[in-house]
C-alpha positions, 0 to 999 in steps of 0.5 A, a space after each residue: 292549298 296545303 302547307 307542309 313544314 318538316 322538322 327534326 333532321 340533323 347529324 347523327 352517328 350510325 346506330 342512332 335515332 331521330 324523329 322527324 315531324 311534318 306539320 300540315 295546314 288545313 282542316 281535313 288532315 285526317 282525310 289525307 294520305 301522308 308519306 315520307 320520301 327521301 332524296 340523296 344528291 344525284 339520286 331520284 326521290 324514293 318513297 320511305 313510308 306511307 300512312 292512310 287516313 285509316 292508319 294502314 302503313 307501308 314501308 320501303 324494304 330498306 327501312 322496314 323494322 327500323 322506321 315507324 310512321 305515325 300520325 296525330 290527326 288532332 295535331 295535324 302532324 305526321 311523324 317518322 321515328 328512325 332507329 338504327 340509322 345507317 350511313 345510307 339513310 343520309 338524304 333530304 327527307 320530304 313530307 308528302 300529302 295527297 288530298 282527295 278533293 280535289 286529288 293533288 300532291 303537296 310537298 314540304 321543303 325537306 329536312 336534312 338527315 346525315 348519318 356519319 361517324 
């Protein structure tokens, strides 16, 4: 069982920045595929960014060049640095971990990000 806890959300004006953190339990964090998803009210959850155990990253087109995903395996923590925030970035952001043995997907409780003037 993997436990995920997000933090760092809040209210920010357009053009501002936030850094989200996801702390994970377990001793094999370095082997997980990690990702950030987001979900706005009335919309489906969508992939924002992902990072493999080897450090390869991918981003949704809507956040490319503005967001940076990273991980610190020594701290069992994943981060999402969000710059140049837009109102359309407003959503609940969720941490996701995919394990290899056995294959399974885990979710955190989410953290609210609101971009408004």
